[in-house]
mmCIF file as gemmi writes it, N, C-alpha and C atoms, coordinates in Angstrom:
data_model
loop_
_atom_site.group_PDB
_atom_site.id
_atom_site.type_symbol
_atom_site.label_atom_id
_atom_site.label_alt_id
_atom_site.label_comp_id
_atom_site.label_asym_id
_atom_site.label_entity_id
_atom_site.label_seq_id
_atom_site.pdbx_PDB_ins_code
_atom_site.Cartn_x
_atom_site.Cartn_y
_atom_site.Cartn_z
_atom_site.occupancy
_atom_site.B_iso_or_equiv
_atom_site.pdbx_formal_charge
_atom_site.auth_seq_id
_atom_site.auth_asym_id
_atom_site.pdbx_PDB_model_num
ATOM 1 N N . MET Axp A 1 ? 19.002 106.565 88.821 1 0 ? 1 A 1
ATOM 2 C CA . MET Axp A 1 ? 20.1 105.618 88.668 1 0 ? 1 A 1
ATOM 3 C C . MET Axp A 1 ? 20.982 106.046 87.494 1 0 ? 1 A 1
ATOM 4 N N . HIS Axp A 2 ? 22.244 105.871 87.676 1 0 ? 2 A 1
ATOM 5 C CA . HIS Axp A 2 ? 23.21 106.284 86.657 1 0 ? 2 A 1
ATOM 6 C C . HIS Axp A 2 ? 23.456 105.165 85.652 1 0 ? 2 A 1
ATOM 7 N N . GLU Axp A 3 ? 23.831 105.56 84.473 1 0 ? 3 A 1
ATOM 8 C CA . GLU Axp A 3 ? 24.36 104.592 83.52 1 0 ? 3 A 1
ATOM 9 C C . GLU Axp A 3 ? 25.763 104.207 83.992 1 0 ? 3 A 1
ATOM 10 N N . PHE Axp A 4 ? 26.202 103.055 83.585 1 0 ? 4 A 1
ATOM 11 C CA . PHE Axp A 4 ? 27.551 102.623 83.916 1 0 ? 4 A 1
ATOM 12 C C . PHE Axp A 4 ? 28.496 103.159 82.846 1 0 ? 4 A 1
ATOM 13 N N . ASP Axp A 5 ? 29.276 104.19 83.187 1 0 ? 5 A 1
ATOM 14 C CA . ASP Axp A 5 ? 30.23 104.728 82.223 1 0 ? 5 A 1
ATOM 15 C C . ASP Axp A 5 ? 31.539 103.943 82.301 1 0 ? 5 A 1
ATOM 16 N N . ASP Axp A 6 ? 32.472 104.286 81.415 1 0 ? 6 A 1
ATOM 17 C CA . ASP Axp A 6 ? 33.712 103.516 81.347 1 0 ? 6 A 1
ATOM 18 C C . ASP Axp A 6 ? 34.491 103.529 82.661 1 0 ? 6 A 1
ATOM 19 N N . ALA Axp A 7 ? 34.457 104.643 83.398 1 0 ? 7 A 1
ATOM 20 C CA . ALA Axp A 7 ? 35.189 104.711 84.671 1 0 ? 7 A 1
ATOM 21 C C . ALA Axp A 7 ? 34.626 103.7 85.66 1 0 ? 7 A 1
ATOM 22 N N . VAL Axp A 8 ? 33.309 103.603 85.714 1 0 ? 8 A 1
ATOM 23 C CA . VAL Axp A 8 ? 32.659 102.655 86.625 1 0 ? 8 A 1
ATOM 24 C C . VAL Axp A 8 ? 32.965 101.221 86.19 1 0 ? 8 A 1
ATOM 25 N N . LEU Axp A 9 ? 32.838 100.97 84.896 1 0 ? 9 A 1
ATOM 26 C CA . LEU Axp A 9 ? 33.08 99.62 84.391 1 0 ? 9 A 1
ATOM 27 C C . LEU Axp A 9 ? 34.526 99.187 84.61 1 0 ? 9 A 1
ATOM 28 N N . GLN Axp A 10 ? 35.468 100.102 84.375 1 0 ? 10 A 1
ATOM 29 C CA . GLN Axp A 10 ? 36.875 99.769 84.574 1 0 ? 10 A 1
ATOM 30 C C . GLN Axp A 10 ? 37.165 99.534 86.05 1 0 ? 10 A 1
ATOM 31 N N . CYS Axp A 11 ? 36.565 100.315 86.924 1 0 ? 11 A 1
ATOM 32 C CA . CYS Axp A 11 ? 36.724 100.117 88.368 1 0 ? 11 A 1
ATOM 33 C C . CYS Axp A 11 ? 36.27 98.713 88.755 1 0 ? 11 A 1
ATOM 34 N N . PHE Axp A 12 ? 35.116 98.304 88.225 1 0 ? 12 A 1
ATOM 35 C CA . PHE Axp A 12 ? 34.621 96.972 88.549 1 0 ? 12 A 1
ATOM 36 C C . PHE Axp A 12 ? 35.551 95.891 87.991 1 0 ? 12 A 1
ATOM 37 N N . LEU Axp A 13 ? 35.971 96.054 86.756 1 0 ? 13 A 1
ATOM 38 C CA . LEU Axp A 13 ? 36.887 95.065 86.157 1 0 ? 13 A 1
ATOM 39 C C . LEU Axp A 13 ? 38.158 94.929 86.984 1 0 ? 13 A 1
ATOM 40 N N . ASP Axp A 14 ? 38.709 96.059 87.41 1 0 ? 14 A 1
ATOM 41 C CA . ASP Axp A 14 ? 39.982 96.05 88.142 1 0 ? 14 A 1
ATOM 42 C C . ASP Axp A 14 ? 39.853 95.473 89.542 1 0 ? 14 A 1
ATOM 43 N N . ASN Axp A 15 ? 38.659 95.577 90.138 1 0 ? 15 A 1
ATOM 44 C CA . ASN Axp A 15 ? 38.501 95.249 91.554 1 0 ? 15 A 1
ATOM 45 C C . ASN Axp A 15 ? 37.492 94.145 91.842 1 0 ? 15 A 1
ATOM 46 N N . GLN Axp A 16 ? 36.994 93.472 90.804 1 0 ? 16 A 1
ATOM 47 C CA . GLN Axp A 16 ? 35.918 92.501 91.005 1 0 ? 16 A 1
ATOM 48 C C . GLN Axp A 16 ? 36.287 91.368 91.96 1 0 ? 16 A 1
ATOM 49 N N . LEU Axp A 17 ? 37.585 91.063 92.098 1 0 ? 17 A 1
ATOM 50 C CA . LEU Axp A 17 ? 37.974 89.962 92.977 1 0 ? 17 A 1
ATOM 51 C C . LEU Axp A 17 ? 37.795 90.294 94.458 1 0 ? 17 A 1
ATOM 52 N N . GLN Axp A 18 ? 37.528 91.57 94.787 1 0 ? 18 A 1
ATOM 53 C CA . GLN Axp A 18 ? 37.25 91.879 96.19 1 0 ? 18 A 1
ATOM 54 C C . GLN Axp A 18 ? 35.892 91.304 96.605 1 0 ? 18 A 1
ATOM 55 N N . LEU Axp A 19 ? 35.032 91.026 95.627 1 0 ? 19 A 1
ATOM 56 C CA . LEU Axp A 19 ? 33.695 90.53 95.93 1 0 ? 19 A 1
ATOM 57 C C . LEU Axp A 19 ? 33.481 89.094 95.466 1 0 ? 19 A 1
ATOM 58 N N . PHE Axp A 20 ? 34.146 88.71 94.392 1 0 ? 20 A 1
ATOM 59 C CA . PHE Axp A 20 ? 33.926 87.391 93.811 1 0 ? 20 A 1
ATOM 60 C C . PHE Axp A 20 ? 35.226 86.577 93.822 1 0 ? 20 A 1
ATOM 61 N N . PRO Axp A 21 ? 35.121 85.245 94.025 1 0 ? 21 A 1
ATOM 62 C CA . PRO Axp A 21 ? 36.336 84.428 94.087 1 0 ? 21 A 1
ATOM 63 C C . PRO Axp A 21 ? 37.054 84.315 92.743 1 0 ? 21 A 1
ATOM 64 N N . GLN Axp A 22 ? 36.304 84.477 91.658 1 0 ? 22 A 1
ATOM 65 C CA . GLN Axp A 22 ? 36.898 84.427 90.327 1 0 ? 22 A 1
ATOM 66 C C . GLN Axp A 22 ? 36.313 85.569 89.5 1 0 ? 22 A 1
ATOM 67 N N . PRO Axp A 23 ? 37.019 86.019 88.478 1 0 ? 23 A 1
ATOM 68 C CA . PRO Axp A 23 ? 36.48 87.106 87.648 1 0 ? 23 A 1
ATOM 69 C C . PRO Axp A 23 ? 35.128 86.73 87.047 1 0 ? 23 A 1
ATOM 70 N N . VAL Axp A 24 ? 34.219 87.7 87.027 1 0 ? 24 A 1
ATOM 71 C CA . VAL Axp A 24 ? 32.899 87.476 86.438 1 0 ? 24 A 1
ATOM 72 C C . VAL Axp A 24 ? 32.775 88.225 85.111 1 0 ? 24 A 1
ATOM 73 N N . ALA Axp A 25 ? 33.757 89.079 84.796 1 0 ? 25 A 1
ATOM 74 C CA . ALA Axp A 25 ? 33.73 89.844 83.551 1 0 ? 25 A 1
ATOM 75 C C . ALA Axp A 25 ? 35.161 90.03 83.07 1 0 ? 25 A 1
ATOM 76 N N . ASP Axp A 26 ? 35.333 90.042 81.746 1 0 ? 26 A 1
ATOM 77 C CA . ASP Axp A 26 ? 36.676 90.196 81.193 1 0 ? 26 A 1
ATOM 78 C C . ASP Axp A 26 ? 36.759 91.324 80.177 1 0 ? 26 A 1
ATOM 79 N N . SER Axp A 27 ? 35.677 92.12 80.084 1 0 ? 27 A 1
ATOM 80 C CA . SER Axp A 27 ? 35.677 93.261 79.169 1 0 ? 27 A 1
ATOM 81 C C . SER Axp A 27 ? 34.697 94.292 79.706 1 0 ? 27 A 1
ATOM 82 N N . LEU Axp A 28 ? 34.768 95.504 79.185 1 0 ? 28 A 1
ATOM 83 C CA . LEU Axp A 28 ? 33.822 96.533 79.605 1 0 ? 28 A 1
ATOM 84 C C . LEU Axp A 28 ? 32.395 96.101 79.298 1 0 ? 28 A 1
ATOM 85 N N . GLU Axp A 29 ? 32.189 95.467 78.141 1 0 ? 29 A 1
ATOM 86 C CA . GLU Axp A 29 ? 30.844 95.033 77.764 1 0 ? 29 A 1
ATOM 87 C C . GLU Axp A 29 ? 30.316 93.971 78.722 1 0 ? 29 A 1
ATOM 88 N N . ALA Axp A 30 ? 31.18 93.022 79.065 1 0 ? 30 A 1
ATOM 89 C CA . ALA Axp A 30 ? 30.77 91.967 79.988 1 0 ? 30 A 1
ATOM 90 C C . ALA Axp A 30 ? 30.508 92.541 81.378 1 0 ? 30 A 1
ATOM 91 N N . ALA Axp A 31 ? 31.317 93.502 81.785 1 0 ? 31 A 1
ATOM 92 C CA . ALA Axp A 31 ? 31.109 94.134 83.086 1 0 ? 31 A 1
ATOM 93 C C . ALA Axp A 31 ? 29.764 94.848 83.113 1 0 ? 31 A 1
ATOM 94 N N . GLU Axp A 32 ? 29.451 95.569 82.027 1 0 ? 32 A 1
ATOM 95 C CA . GLU Axp A 32 ? 28.178 96.291 81.972 1 0 ? 32 A 1
ATOM 96 C C . GLU Axp A 32 ? 26.998 95.327 82.04 1 0 ? 32 A 1
ATOM 97 N N . ALA Axp A 33 ? 27.068 94.246 81.287 1 0 ? 33 A 1
ATOM 98 C CA . ALA Axp A 33 ? 25.986 93.266 81.294 1 0 ? 33 A 1
ATOM 99 C C . ALA Axp A 33 ? 25.819 92.658 82.688 1 0 ? 33 A 1
ATOM 100 N N . PHE Axp A 34 ? 26.938 92.337 83.325 1 0 ? 34 A 1
ATOM 101 C CA . PHE Axp A 34 ? 26.878 91.743 84.669 1 0 ? 34 A 1
ATOM 102 C C . PHE Axp A 34 ? 26.271 92.722 85.67 1 0 ? 34 A 1
ATOM 103 N N . LEU Axp A 35 ? 26.736 93.973 85.636 1 0 ? 35 A 1
ATOM 104 C CA . LEU Axp A 35 ? 26.251 94.961 86.599 1 0 ? 35 A 1
ATOM 105 C C . LEU Axp A 35 ? 24.765 95.245 86.397 1 0 ? 35 A 1
ATOM 106 N N . GLU Axp A 36 ? 24.32 95.279 85.143 1 0 ? 36 A 1
ATOM 107 C CA . GLU Axp A 36 ? 22.891 95.479 84.892 1 0 ? 36 A 1
ATOM 108 C C . GLU Axp A 36 ? 22.082 94.303 85.424 1 0 ? 36 A 1
ATOM 109 N N . GLU Axp A 37 ? 22.606 93.096 85.22 1 0 ? 37 A 1
ATOM 110 C CA . GLU Axp A 37 ? 21.902 91.89 85.648 1 0 ? 37 A 1
ATOM 111 C C . GLU Axp A 37 ? 21.754 91.828 87.166 1 0 ? 37 A 1
ATOM 112 N N . CYS Axp A 38 ? 22.778 92.255 87.891 1 0 ? 38 A 1
ATOM 113 C CA . CYS Axp A 38 ? 22.702 92.151 89.354 1 0 ? 38 A 1
ATOM 114 C C . CYS Axp A 38 ? 22.216 93.448 89.999 1 0 ? 38 A 1
ATOM 115 N N . MET Axp A 39 ? 21.674 94.361 89.176 1 0 ? 39 A 1
ATOM 116 C CA . MET Axp A 39 ? 21.054 95.581 89.69 1 0 ? 39 A 1
ATOM 117 C C . MET Axp A 39 ? 22.024 96.439 90.513 1 0 ? 39 A 1
ATOM 118 N N . ALA Axp A 40 ? 23.257 96.523 90.055 1 0 ? 40 A 1
ATOM 119 C CA . ALA Axp A 40 ? 24.247 97.368 90.727 1 0 ? 40 A 1
ATOM 120 C C . ALA Axp A 40 ? 23.815 98.829 90.607 1 0 ? 40 A 1
ATOM 121 N N . VAL Axp A 41 ? 24.264 99.643 91.534 1 0 ? 41 A 1
ATOM 122 C CA . VAL Axp A 41 ? 23.937 101.065 91.499 1 0 ? 41 A 1
ATOM 123 C C . VAL Axp A 41 ? 25.202 101.896 91.655 1 0 ? 41 A 1
ATOM 124 N N . VAL Axp A 42 ? 25.156 103.101 91.091 1 0 ? 42 A 1
ATOM 125 C CA . VAL Axp A 42 ? 26.24 104.068 91.246 1 0 ? 42 A 1
ATOM 126 C C . VAL Axp A 42 ? 25.663 105.236 92.044 1 0 ? 42 A 1
ATOM 127 N N . VAL Axp A 43 ? 26.368 105.615 93.108 1 0 ? 43 A 1
ATOM 128 C CA . VAL Axp A 43 ? 25.938 106.754 93.922 1 0 ? 43 A 1
ATOM 129 C C . VAL Axp A 43 ? 27.051 107.789 93.942 1 0 ? 43 A 1
ATOM 130 N N . ASP Axp A 44 ? 26.681 109.018 94.302 1 0 ? 44 A 1
ATOM 131 C CA . ASP Axp A 44 ? 27.59 110.151 94.163 1 0 ? 44 A 1
ATOM 132 C C . ASP Axp A 44 ? 28.358 110.533 95.42 1 0 ? 44 A 1
ATOM 133 N N . SER Axp A 45 ? 28.103 109.845 96.545 1 0 ? 45 A 1
ATOM 134 C CA . SER Axp A 45 ? 28.782 110.246 97.776 1 0 ? 45 A 1
ATOM 135 C C . SER Axp A 45 ? 28.702 109.127 98.809 1 0 ? 45 A 1
ATOM 136 N N . LEU Axp A 46 ? 29.526 109.246 99.834 1 0 ? 46 A 1
ATOM 137 C CA . LEU Axp A 46 ? 29.48 108.308 100.953 1 0 ? 46 A 1
ATOM 138 C C . LEU Axp A 46 ? 28.103 108.324 101.609 1 0 ? 46 A 1
ATOM 139 N N . GLU Axp A 47 ? 27.513 109.523 101.731 1 0 ? 47 A 1
ATOM 140 C CA . GLU Axp A 47 ? 26.19 109.632 102.345 1 0 ? 47 A 1
ATOM 141 C C . GLU Axp A 47 ? 25.178 108.792 101.575 1 0 ? 47 A 1
ATOM 142 N N . GLU Axp A 48 ? 25.288 108.792 100.234 1 0 ? 48 A 1
ATOM 143 C CA . GLU Axp A 48 ? 24.361 108.002 99.426 1 0 ? 48 A 1
ATOM 144 C C . GLU Axp A 48 ? 24.617 106.51 99.578 1 0 ? 48 A 1
ATOM 145 N N . VAL Axp A 49 ? 25.867 106.118 99.832 1 0 ? 49 A 1
ATOM 146 C CA . VAL Axp A 49 ? 26.16 104.703 100.117 1 0 ? 49 A 1
ATOM 147 C C . VAL Axp A 49 ? 25.421 104.306 101.395 1 0 ? 49 A 1
ATOM 148 N N . VAL Axp A 50 ? 25.541 105.137 102.431 1 0 ? 50 A 1
ATOM 149 C CA . VAL Axp A 50 ? 24.878 104.852 103.71 1 0 ? 50 A 1
ATOM 150 C C . VAL Axp A 50 ? 23.366 104.775 103.511 1 0 ? 50 A 1
ATOM 151 N N . GLU Axp A 51 ? 22.794 105.738 102.769 1 0 ? 51 A 1
ATOM 152 C CA . GLU Axp A 51 ? 21.356 105.74 102.512 1 0 ? 51 A 1
ATOM 153 C C . GLU Axp A 51 ? 20.932 104.471 101.795 1 0 ? 51 A 1
ATOM 154 N N . TYR Axp A 52 ? 21.732 104.049 100.825 1 0 ? 52 A 1
ATOM 155 C CA . TYR Axp A 52 ? 21.4 102.837 100.075 1 0 ? 52 A 1
ATOM 156 C C . TYR Axp A 52 ? 21.312 101.636 101.008 1 0 ? 52 A 1
ATOM 157 N N . PHE Axp A 53 ? 22.334 101.47 101.855 1 0 ? 53 A 1
ATOM 158 C CA . PHE Axp A 53 ? 22.326 100.331 102.768 1 0 ? 53 A 1
ATOM 159 C C . PHE Axp A 53 ? 21.141 100.396 103.72 1 0 ? 53 A 1
ATOM 160 N N . GLU Axp A 54 ? 20.804 101.603 104.196 1 0 ? 54 A 1
ATOM 161 C CA . GLU Axp A 54 ? 19.66 101.746 105.092 1 0 ? 54 A 1
ATOM 162 C C . GLU Axp A 54 ? 18.366 101.392 104.373 1 0 ? 54 A 1
ATOM 163 N N . GLU Axp A 55 ? 18.198 101.886 103.137 1 0 ? 55 A 1
ATOM 164 C CA . GLU Axp A 55 ? 16.99 101.605 102.368 1 0 ? 55 A 1
ATOM 165 C C . GLU Axp A 55 ? 16.846 100.124 102.064 1 0 ? 55 A 1
ATOM 166 N N . GLU Axp A 56 ? 17.976 99.45 101.842 1 0 ? 56 A 1
ATOM 167 C CA . GLU Axp A 56 ? 17.945 98.023 101.537 1 0 ? 56 A 1
ATOM 168 C C . GLU Axp A 56 ? 17.791 97.177 102.801 1 0 ? 56 A 1
ATOM 169 N N . GLY Axp A 57 ? 17.831 97.83 103.96 1 0 ? 57 A 1
ATOM 170 C CA . GLY Axp A 57 ? 17.685 97.1 105.212 1 0 ? 57 A 1
ATOM 171 C C . GLY Axp A 57 ? 18.91 96.291 105.582 1 0 ? 57 A 1
ATOM 172 N N . ILE Axp A 58 ? 20.06 96.7 105.07 1 0 ? 58 A 1
ATOM 173 C CA . ILE Axp A 58 ? 21.299 95.99 105.375 1 0 ? 58 A 1
ATOM 174 C C . ILE Axp A 58 ? 21.811 96.483 106.723 1 0 ? 58 A 1
ATOM 175 N N . ASP Axp A 59 ? 21.997 95.565 107.653 1 0 ? 59 A 1
ATOM 176 C CA . ASP Axp A 59 ? 22.429 95.92 109.003 1 0 ? 59 A 1
ATOM 177 C C . ASP Axp A 59 ? 23.905 96.27 108.985 1 0 ? 59 A 1
ATOM 178 N N . MET Axp A 60 ? 24.198 97.508 109.355 1 0 ? 60 A 1
ATOM 179 C CA . MET Axp A 60 ? 25.589 97.966 109.328 1 0 ? 60 A 1
ATOM 180 C C . MET Axp A 60 ? 26.225 97.964 110.714 1 0 ? 60 A 1
ATOM 181 N N . ASP Axp A 61 ? 25.477 97.522 111.721 1 0 ? 61 A 1
ATOM 182 C CA . ASP Axp A 61 ? 26.011 97.437 113.087 1 0 ? 61 A 1
ATOM 183 C C . ASP Axp A 61 ? 26.703 98.728 113.518 1 0 ? 61 A 1
ATOM 184 N N . GLY Axp A 62 ? 26.108 99.861 113.184 1 0 ? 62 A 1
ATOM 185 C CA . GLY Axp A 62 ? 26.697 101.126 113.588 1 0 ? 62 A 1
ATOM 186 C C . GLY Axp A 62 ? 27.999 101.448 112.889 1 0 ? 62 A 1
ATOM 187 N N . ALA Axp A 63 ? 28.23 100.844 111.735 1 0 ? 63 A 1
ATOM 188 C CA . ALA Axp A 63 ? 29.479 101.072 110.996 1 0 ? 63 A 1
ATOM 189 C C . ALA Axp A 63 ? 29.604 102.541 110.607 1 0 ? 63 A 1
ATOM 190 N N . THR Axp A 64 ? 30.817 103.041 110.643 1 0 ? 64 A 1
ATOM 191 C CA . THR Axp A 64 ? 31.08 104.417 110.228 1 0 ? 64 A 1
ATOM 192 C C . THR Axp A 64 ? 31.327 104.449 108.726 1 0 ? 64 A 1
ATOM 193 N N . GLY Axp A 65 ? 31.465 105.64 108.173 1 0 ? 65 A 1
ATOM 194 C CA . GLY Axp A 65 ? 31.692 105.802 106.744 1 0 ? 65 A 1
ATOM 195 C C . GLY Axp A 65 ? 32.839 104.978 106.226 1 0 ? 65 A 1
ATOM 196 N N . ASP Axp A 66 ? 33.991 105.063 106.887 1 0 ? 66 A 1
ATOM 197 C CA . ASP Axp A 66 ? 35.159 104.332 106.41 1 0 ? 66 A 1
ATOM 198 C C . ASP Axp A 66 ? 34.932 102.829 106.448 1 0 ? 66 A 1
ATOM 199 N N . GLU Axp A 67 ? 34.238 102.36 107.49 1 0 ? 67 A 1
ATOM 200 C CA . GLU Axp A 67 ? 33.974 100.924 107.595 1 0 ? 67 A 1
ATOM 201 C C . GLU Axp A 67 ? 33.018 100.466 106.494 1 0 ? 67 A 1
ATOM 202 N N . ILE Axp A 68 ? 32.053 101.309 106.167 1 0 ? 68 A 1
ATOM 203 C CA . ILE Axp A 68 ? 31.11 100.976 105.102 1 0 ? 68 A 1
ATOM 204 C C . ILE Axp A 68 ? 31.845 100.886 103.773 1 0 ? 68 A 1
ATOM 205 N N . LEU Axp A 69 ? 32.786 101.794 103.555 1 0 ? 69 A 1
ATOM 206 C CA . LEU Axp A 69 ? 33.533 101.779 102.294 1 0 ? 69 A 1
ATOM 207 C C . LEU Axp A 69 ? 34.416 100.544 102.165 1 0 ? 69 A 1
ATOM 208 N N . GLU Axp A 70 ? 34.716 99.891 103.275 1 0 ? 70 A 1
ATOM 209 C CA . GLU Axp A 70 ? 35.53 98.678 103.239 1 0 ? 70 A 1
ATOM 210 C C . GLU Axp A 70 ? 34.691 97.447 102.924 1 0 ? 70 A 1
ATOM 211 N N . ALA Axp A 71 ? 33.37 97.59 102.872 1 0 ? 71 A 1
ATOM 212 C CA . ALA Axp A 71 ? 32.506 96.454 102.543 1 0 ? 71 A 1
ATOM 213 C C . ALA Axp A 71 ? 32.855 95.945 101.148 1 0 ? 71 A 1
ATOM 214 N N . ASP Axp A 72 ? 32.842 94.638 100.993 1 0 ? 72 A 1
ATOM 215 C CA . ASP Axp A 72 ? 33.207 94.047 99.703 1 0 ? 72 A 1
ATOM 216 C C . ASP Axp A 72 ? 32.31 94.526 98.568 1 0 ? 72 A 1
ATOM 217 N N . GLU Axp A 73 ? 31.072 94.901 98.89 1 0 ? 73 A 1
ATOM 218 C CA . GLU Axp A 73 ? 30.113 95.304 97.857 1 0 ? 73 A 1
ATOM 219 C C . GLU Axp A 73 ? 30.335 96.712 97.346 1 0 ? 73 A 1
ATOM 220 N N . VAL Axp A 74 ? 31.172 97.489 98.031 1 0 ? 74 A 1
ATOM 221 C CA . VAL Axp A 74 ? 31.354 98.9 97.69 1 0 ? 74 A 1
ATOM 222 C C . VAL Axp A 74 ? 32.674 99.089 96.944 1 0 ? 74 A 1
ATOM 223 N N . PHE Axp A 75 ? 32.58 99.667 95.759 1 0 ? 75 A 1
ATOM 224 C CA . PHE Axp A 75 ? 33.754 99.924 94.915 1 0 ? 75 A 1
ATOM 225 C C . PHE Axp A 75 ? 33.923 101.432 94.774 1 0 ? 75 A 1
ATOM 226 N N . ASP Axp A 76 ? 35.083 101.936 95.108 1 0 ? 76 A 1
ATOM 227 C CA . ASP Axp A 76 ? 35.382 103.365 94.983 1 0 ? 76 A 1
ATOM 228 C C . ASP Axp A 76 ? 35.812 103.638 93.55 1 0 ? 76 A 1
ATOM 229 N N . VAL Axp A 77 ? 34.981 104.371 92.809 1 0 ? 77 A 1
ATOM 230 C CA . VAL Axp A 77 ? 35.278 104.642 91.397 1 0 ? 77 A 1
ATOM 231 C C . VAL Axp A 77 ? 36.502 105.551 91.278 1 0 ? 77 A 1
ATOM 232 N N . GLY Axp A 78 ? 36.722 106.389 92.297 1 0 ? 78 A 1
ATOM 233 C CA . GLY Axp A 78 ? 37.918 107.223 92.301 1 0 ? 78 A 1
ATOM 234 C C . GLY Axp A 78 ? 37.648 108.677 91.975 1 0 ? 78 A 1
ATOM 235 N N . ASP Axp A 79 ? 36.399 108.993 91.633 1 0 ? 79 A 1
ATOM 236 C CA . ASP Axp A 79 ? 36.058 110.38 91.301 1 0 ? 79 A 1
ATOM 237 C C . ASP Axp A 79 ? 34.955 110.906 92.21 1 0 ? 79 A 1
ATOM 238 N N . GLY Axp A 80 ? 34.831 110.292 93.374 1 0 ? 80 A 1
ATOM 239 C CA . GLY Axp A 80 ? 33.785 110.699 94.318 1 0 ? 80 A 1
ATOM 240 C C . GLY Axp A 80 ? 32.563 109.811 94.265 1 0 ? 80 A 1
ATOM 241 N N . ARG Axp A 81 ? 32.474 108.993 93.226 1 0 ? 81 A 1
ATOM 242 C CA . ARG Axp A 81 ? 31.326 108.098 93.101 1 0 ? 81 A 1
ATOM 243 C C . ARG Axp A 81 ? 31.679 106.7 93.624 1 0 ? 81 A 1
ATOM 244 N N . TYR Axp A 82 ? 30.638 105.963 93.958 1 0 ? 82 A 1
ATOM 245 C CA . TYR Axp A 82 ? 30.812 104.602 94.438 1 0 ? 82 A 1
ATOM 246 C C . TYR Axp A 82 ? 29.87 103.675 93.696 1 0 ? 82 A 1
ATOM 247 N N . LEU Axp A 83 ? 30.369 102.499 93.365 1 0 ? 83 A 1
ATOM 248 C CA . LEU Axp A 83 ? 29.574 101.448 92.74 1 0 ? 83 A 1
ATOM 249 C C . LEU Axp A 83 ? 29.215 100.45 93.841 1 0 ? 83 A 1
ATOM 250 N N . ILE Axp A 84 ? 27.95 100.116 93.951 1 0 ? 84 A 1
ATOM 251 C CA . ILE Axp A 84 ? 27.504 99.135 94.94 1 0 ? 84 A 1
ATOM 252 C C . ILE Axp A 84 ? 26.983 97.916 94.182 1 0 ? 84 A 1
ATOM 253 N N . VAL Axp A 85 ? 27.599 96.76 94.453 1 0 ? 85 A 1
ATOM 254 C CA . VAL Axp A 85 ? 27.259 95.521 93.774 1 0 ? 85 A 1
ATOM 255 C C . VAL Axp A 85 ? 26.866 94.506 94.829 1 0 ? 85 A 1
ATOM 256 N N . GLU Axp A 86 ? 25.655 93.982 94.728 1 0 ? 86 A 1
ATOM 257 C CA . GLU Axp A 86 ? 25.261 92.937 95.656 1 0 ? 86 A 1
ATOM 258 C C . GLU Axp A 86 ? 25.63 91.599 95.051 1 0 ? 86 A 1
ATOM 259 N N . GLY Axp A 87 ? 26.567 90.919 95.668 1 0 ? 87 A 1
ATOM 260 C CA . GLY Axp A 87 ? 27.115 89.686 95.123 1 0 ? 87 A 1
ATOM 261 C C . GLY Axp A 87 ? 26.157 88.51 95.221 1 0 ? 87 A 1
């Protein structure tokens, strides 16, 4: 598991409303604490996103890569990595 670096934390801060109705963090520190608390993970590729969902037993109904990336729980960090947050 990766540490949450500033790029990951900023991605979550900027996009948290895709998963939550109201902001849950207002600073990098608050974002880090929240992500640690909810056991968020950072993966290095789309394939790892798919593996994560399969390992967690999340039914993807045959979803393709692009459809999986549209899931509210998946945040594109922008450098090839993805943050997965279970709301």
